[in-house]
N, C-alpha and C positions, 0 to 999 in steps of 0.2 A: 473599474473592475466589475464584471457582470456577476449576477447571482445565478448560479447553476445548481438548482436543487434547494429545497426548503431549509435544509440544515446548514447551508453555506453562509458563513459570516465574513470570511476573508479568503484571499487567494494569494498564491506566490507567483511572482514574475520569474519564470525559468530562464528565458532568453529573448532578446530582441532580434528580430530579423532585419529591422531597419534602424538607422541612426538619425539623430536630429538633423533636419535639412533635406532628408531624402524625399523624393516624390513617391506618392502612394496612390493606388487606384482603388475604387470601391470594390470590396470583396477580397482584396489582397491580404494575406496573412501579415500581420505587423509584429506580433509577439506571441510566444507560447506561455500559457499560464497553467499552474497546477492547482486543482481544487482538492476537496477532501476525497474525491473518488477517481478523478481522471485528469489527464493532461489534454489541453485543447488549444487550438490556435485562435487568437482574437483577431478578427478581420477589420479592415478599415471600413467605416460607414460612409465615406465620401471620398471623392478625388481631392487631392491637394498636396500639401507639403507637411511632413511630420515636424511638429514643434519640439520644444525641450522635453526630454524624458523625465517624468516626475518620480519614477521608481526605478531602482537599480535591479539588476539580475540577482535573484536570491532573496529579494525583499518581500515581506508579507504586506499586503495591501487590503484594507477593509473594503467590503462590497460597496460599490457606488462611488468610491474615491477615484479621482482622475489620475490616470497613469501617463497620458499624453494627449495633446490636442492636434487635430488636423487643421491646418491653416489654409484658407482660400488664397487664390492668386493675389499677391500684393499685401496680404494680411501679415501682421507681425505679432509675435508673442507678447502678451501683456507683461509689463514689469512686475517682478515678484515682490510681494510683501509691502508694496507702497501704501495700500489702503490702511494698513494697521498703523502707519505713522501719521495719519491725518489728524488735524484738530487737537494738538496736544494741550492748547491753552484752555479748551472748554471742559477738560476733565476735572473732577473734584480734587481737592487737596490730597485725599487718601489715594494711595496707589492701589490699582486693581491687580488681580492675579496676573493679567497679561503684561503689566508694566513693571513687575518686580525686576530688580536689577539682575544681571546675569550671574552675579556671585551669590545670589540668595541660595542658601543650602537646600531648601526644599525644592526649588525649581531645578537646581543643578542635579539633585538626585533623580528627578523624573527624566531629565535629559540624558543622564548617564545610562539609566536603565533602558531607555528607548534605543540609544546607540548600541548598547551591549547586545540587545536582542537582534538588531539588524546585523551586527558584526558576526554573531554566532551563526545566524541563518546563512549569511553569505559564505562563511568559512566552510560550511559543510555542503554547499550547493554542488561542488565538484564531486563529492562522494556519493550523493544520492543517485543510485541506479547507474552511475557512470554513463549518463546519456550523451555526454559530449562536453565541449568546453563551456564553462559558465563563469562569468565574471563575478567577483565578490568585492566587498569594500576594502579588503586588504590587498587587492591586486596592484593598485597604483603604488602603494608603499613598498610592496615586495619588488615590483619592477624597478622602482627608483633605487632601491638598495642594491639590486643585482647590477644595475648599470654602473655603480661605483666600484664594483668588485673587478678583479682581474679578468681579462677576456677569456682566459683558458678555463674558467670555472663553468661547468654546465649549468644552464638555466633550468630551474625546476620549481614546481609549486611547493608550498609548505607541506601539503598532504603527501605529495610524492616523496619528499625527503624523509618524512616520518615513516611512511610505508617501507621505503628502501632500508631504513635502519632496522625496522622490525623483522623484515624478511631476509636480511643479509644480502641485499642486492647492491652492487656498485653502480652508482649513477654514471660513472665513466663508460660503462658498457651498455648503457641504455640509449636507444635512439628516440628522441623526443618527437611527438606528433603535434605539439601545441604551436601557438604563434611563435615565429622565429626560432623554431626548434625547441621550444620549452618542454621540459619533461613533466607529464601529468601522471596521475595515479594509475590510469590504464596502462601506460607504458611500463611502469614498474611491475605491475601485475603480470603483464605479458612476458616481461624479461624473466621474472621469477619462474613462470611456467616453463620456460625454455632451459631452466637449470643454471641461470647466471648466479654466481655466488660472489660474495665480497671477500677478496683475498686478505684483507686486513685481519679478519677473524682468526685465520690460521697463523698469520705472521706474528701475532702477539698473544701467545698462550699464557694462561694464568700461571705464575711461578709456583713451583711445588713447595710444600711445607718444608721447613728446615730439616725435620726428622726424615722425610722422604729423601731429600737430597743426600743426607748423611748415609742413608742405607743404599744409595745408588738406585733409586727408583727409575725405571726405564722411561724414556721420553714418550712412549706410546700411551702411558697412563694419563699424562697431561693432555695429550691430543684428544683423548676420548672424553675428558671432562668438559672441554670447551664447548662442543655442540650442546651439551645438556644445559649449561648456564645460558647459552644463547637462546635456546628454546624456551626457557623459563621466562626470559625477558619479554616475550610476546604477550604475556598475561598482564595487562595493564588496565587500570581503572579508566573508563572512557565514558564521556557524556555525549549522547546522540540527540540532537535537537528533535523535537516532535514534528513529524510531518503533518500536513493537513489531514491526511487519511487517519493517522493514528489518533489525532485529537478527536476526530469525529467518532471513531470506534469507542474511545473511552467515554465520551459524552453519551452516546446511545446505549451503551451497556449499563451505565449508571442509571439512565432513565428507565431501563428495562427491569433490572433486578431490584430496584427500589420500589417504584409504584406498582409494578405488576406482580400479583401473587402467583408464583409458579407452583405447579405440582407436576409429578412425573409418572408416566405409565410406560412400562417395558413389556415388550412381547418378543417371543422367540419363534421365528418363521422357518419353515422347511423350504429351502430354495433349490433343492435338487433338480426339480423339473424346470425351474426358471433358468438355471445355468445350462441345462441341456438345450432349452429353446434358444438361448443366446448363441450357443455353439452352432446350432443348425442355421440360424440367421446369418452368422458370420460366413459360413460356407456357401450360402446361397447368394449373398449380396457382396461379399468381400469388403464390406464397409467396416469402419471402426465403431463398434457398438459395445458399450460397457454395461455392466449390471445396473449401474446407476441410471442409465437411460430408461431401462425397463421400470425402475422404481419411480422415476419422475412421472411416467404415464400412469402407473398404478395409483400413486398418490392423487393425481389429478382426477382420475375416474372415481375414486372413492369419495373425493370432496363433493362430487355432484349429489351424492346421497346424504351428505351431512353439512347443511348450510351453516350450522352454528360453529363448525370448525373453520369454514371459509368466511371469516367474519373479522370485524374490528370493533374495539371499544370506543365509545364517544361519551362526552359529558352528559348528553341528553338522550342518547339512544345507541343501541348496538346495530352496526351496519352489516347486513349479510350481502356479500358481493354477488353481482349478477354474472361475473366472469371469473375464471380460474387462472391466476397467474402465479406460477411456481418460481420462487427465488432459489437459486442454487449457489451455495457458499463456495467461493473460489479463493484459494490461498495465493497471495502475491508477496513480493519481497517486503512490502510495507504493512501488510495485514490482510484481513478478509474483506471481500466485496461480493455482493450477491447479484449477479446478472439474472434477468428475469425471462423465463420462457412463458410468453403470453399465450393465453387460451391453450394451455398444455393438454387439456382434455380432448381437444379437437385435432391433435397432431399424432401421427404415427410414431412408433419407436424410432424408426430410421430418421424421420424429420427432426425429432428431438435430439438424436445423436449428432446430426450435422450442426444444428443450431447451438447446442451446448459447446461444441468445440470452437466454433467461430466466436462466440461470446467470451469463452475462457481465454482465447488468444488476445482478444481486445482488452480484456481485463488486465492481463499481465503486462500489456504495453500501455496501460492507462489511456486507452482510446475509446472507451465506452461512451455512448451518448446518454444523456439523462434518462431518456425513455427506455433505455436498455438495462438500467439498474434500479429504477424506481417503480413503485406501484405493485409490488408483489402482494398476494393475498395469503400465501403459505410459503414456508421456507424449509428446505432440507439441507442437512450438513452431513457429509459422508467422510469418515476417517478410516474406512475399511482398507484403503490402499496402504495405510501406515500400520496395519496389523492391530488396530484398536478393536477390542472385542465389544466394548460397551461404554457409552459415555452419555452425559447430559449436556444439552446446548441451551444457550440463553435466547429467549424469544426476541425476534427481530421486529420491533414496533413498526407499524401498528398491527402486525399479524396477531392472531389469537393463539398460534401454536407453531412449533418448529420440530421437525423429526430428525433425530440423531441416529445415523446408520453405522453399525459396526461391520466388521469383516465377515465374509462368508467363509466358513471352514467346515471340514468334515469332522463330525463328532459322533460318538456312539450314543444311541438312544434306545429306549424300550418301546416297541411297537404295540399295537392293539392286542397282539397275541402274547404279550409279555416276553418277547424275544428281543435280544440285543442286536441291533443292526446299525450300519454306518450310513448317515445321511448328511447332506450339506445343510448347515443351519446358519442363521443370521439373526442377531438381536437388534431391535430398534427401540428407541426410547423417545416418547413424545412429551415435550415440555408444553404445558397448557396454561393459558391465562384463566384462572379460576373465576374471574369476574364474568367470563363468557361461557366457558366450557366446564360442566360438572363432570365428576368422575365417570358416571355411567355414559355420558355423551362421548367422552374421549375413548372409553373402552369399546363402544359400538363402532366408532370410526376405525379403530385398529382391527376389529373383527372383520369389517368390510375390506380393509386393506389386505388382510390375510388371504381372502378369497382370490384377489387379483394376483398376489405374489405366488401363492402356492398352486394356482391354476392358471398358468401364463397364457393359455389359449384365449382367455378373456381379453388380454391386452392386444391380441393380434387380429381381432375381428372388428 
């Protein structure tokens, strides 16, 4: 299991492209792995034959642990666990931890816990992002059980059966796309979207109360109540295993809010001219350019003049970075990730717009390369598209600050002549690491940023 990024300690085996005994060539993808940030293919490092698979699909594997070996021509897989059985007579009379009998309670608890984690991870492998068929530890048991059942029963995964029950979908009406026609969760979801309903729900309505029957309550009343109870049954307590990305997010946020002393500065900018400049650029280029693309360039240009904001804290010194790399928070189905626009101060608004969209697409498909999401010197988070007026964000270590951007909206204000006028306004809040940035330093940065945002021609020259 390779180490992809400094924070990575383990990875998940998503799927094997090859099976034991298959021939592989150097550079050929052998399996897909999931890290805390991305999914990537692990390639063969030499020509040969793939030996026994040491990790199953859905299993978490520590960094550096072997997942499989590539055998040279004529080479055979070494026997498993034989070295541990050597020289039993030379051991001392006392039993070591490795020699404890299998029925030792302490050892059994550790084994059960390990198996439980693997089982849970595998069980949800099919549900994560619905990326395709993924094998789990319950598969062999489920398939052997299904093999003993009557042949007219539709083959389906446990998750598919549970989803069908919750959505009211009859498995008899679902076409399976899995191996040998097995029904998987995606099949149920697609069938539900086409309006497939389970006839049993209407065929067995809840009997009316005795008093209603005595009064001759109409059948229509009972048929109305059935969908309500069926809808309520979809609200169930569910445990979702932590993905590698969610674990890393939790760890990094705890590392940020604990050791880093945050303080917050909020500014209210007039973006009327900025929105007009964006509209003109859209008409000229026909490109997809958002207000956020202008803000990224404005942030980068302002950082040139404020090196203490484009900095990182260290145990022995504060590092002021020689380049400006702006991280942009992107929401995915599993959490936030921050693709990085490198040397953002040297790129035009149009260049930034094109790069942001390409990186965001990669992020949502978990196809970012490490250099595309590591090494930011400043981060922005924009919730304006969700109508959020103002919020505070948590610093992304080792950055010294993060800028939280609210929505741009028309608001009445009082101008210099004390007249009420309507202008487009936008609030931003900068979270600062007080070990590096003092209040006045942060305020000066936001003052410089105001010039770029309220006078957008500065961004286009």
